[in-house]
C-alpha angles and dihedrals in degrees: 000000000000091000091055092050093048092048093047090050093050093048091049091046091050090052091051092052091049092053091046091051091051091049093048095047098048109117113245116241111222147105110304136190134181120251105237092212104050096011093231122151110250133187106240092219092059101034133105110246136207128179117218124176090345095308122110115223125197128217134192094219141013095253092058089050092051093047090052093045092053094050116007093164090065091060099038099050113122091000133112112261095207097091111146 
């Protein structure tokens, strides 16, 4: 009897982990931008922002924002400035 309970528990637990994994890896649907420093895709609702020359830029972390703030020209050279 104990073996059946243990096997049932493991099978159910495995099923739970699979559904959690599917839930965690589903791509979020939202409004995205590209971080000009590290060029990662970031969700605008969760990103750090900085406005430069009237354009708002989005960053995946605080360090990228600070690097951009210190020298925006370095990251905007030869790139379109119409990022929204």
